[in-house]
Structure formats: C-alpha cells, structure tokens
Residue, then its C-alpha position, 0 to 999 in steps of 0.5 A: x764268497x766265491x773266487x773270482x774265477x768261479x761263476x757257479x755250476x751250469x750245463x750251458x757253456x758259452x762257446x770257447x769257455x773253459x771248464x773243469x768237470x768233476x763226476x762224483x761217484x761212491x761204490x754201490x755197497x757204501x749206500x749210506x753215502x747217498x746221504x752225504x754231499x761230497x765237497x769240492x775245493x779249487x786252489x783252497x776255495x770251497x764250492x757250493x755243494x752239490x749231489x753226487x754226479x757231473x758238476x761243472x765248473x767254470x773257470x779260467x784257463x790255468x793251473x788248478x788245485x782240486x780237493x774233493x772229500x765227503x763230509x762223515x761221522x768218523x773219519x770227518x773227510x771220508x776219502x780225501x783226494x788231491x789232483x793238480x790240473x791244467x786247464x786250456x783255453x776252450x777246454x773242459x777238462x773231465x776229471x772223476x772222484x771216487x770215494x774209497x769203499x772202505x772208510x779210512x782209505x784216501x779217494x781217488x781223483x783224476x782223469x776217468x775212470x777211476x777205481x775204488x780204493x780199498x777194494x782188496x779189503x772187500x775181497x777179503x771179508x767176502x773171502x773170510x765170510x765164504x770161509x766161515x759159511x763153507x766151515x759151518x755147512x761142512x761141519x754141519x753136514x759131516x755132523x749129520x753123516x756121523 
C-alpha cells in the first residue's frame, strides 16, 4: 500500500512535477552494507526498497518527514536518520543519506554533501594500530641490535 503522494520511482518526471531525490551511500570500508538495501520512508510510509544510489520519489509540493535507515543484524536499524524537508512546486529536492562509518551511530541525512558519521572512530583505531606496529617493529629492531 502506498501513500497518495507516492507514484513510484522513475527517472522521468513530467515537466513542473515535484520530487524528492534521495541519494544513499555507505563508507567503502563497510562494503558488507552492499548486501543490505536502505529503507526510505516519507511521513511514516515506507517506500519499496531500492539499491544504494539515487532514488527519485514523485511528491506533491509540501512538507515531508524523511526517515532512512539500513536493516542490519545488530543493531537491527543501522544508521537511522531523520530530516524534515519542504518541496516547492516544480522542484526536485536533492537529499543525501550516508550510513555511518561505525554501526552504533546515527547516519546523516540532508542536502549534499553529507559526511560519514563516526569517522573519528576509524582514525582512532588506525592510530592505535599504527602505534602497535611501530612498537612491535621498534622492539624487534632493538632486540636484534643487542
């Protein structure tokens, strides 16, 4: 069952029609998300699932609440994000959703470009691994010199 404003996805819009174009992306190192399709809902009405990328949703001009998340194992709703948008007559409103870089953080949703939430966690982990690598290599080099 679809809401009265939803006419189905399609790249061709009649001249003067209003639409919301939702582009969904995930962090490349989280490639497992390629196997999970994001879910988009407008005013609580879930739309048919589409693959990652751009989805054009024809709507009537007005105010809408967008909810986007990715179904996952744990947590069951990965990267939930919500945005209230206003669509003018004849406008195709571009919004971008980015799934978080770390599973237990909210995603980002809004006008493009959006940033990946949780990137600081990757930088901290990279720093820890680099420090461990330097310590291990350094101790091995010092152990060989003695």
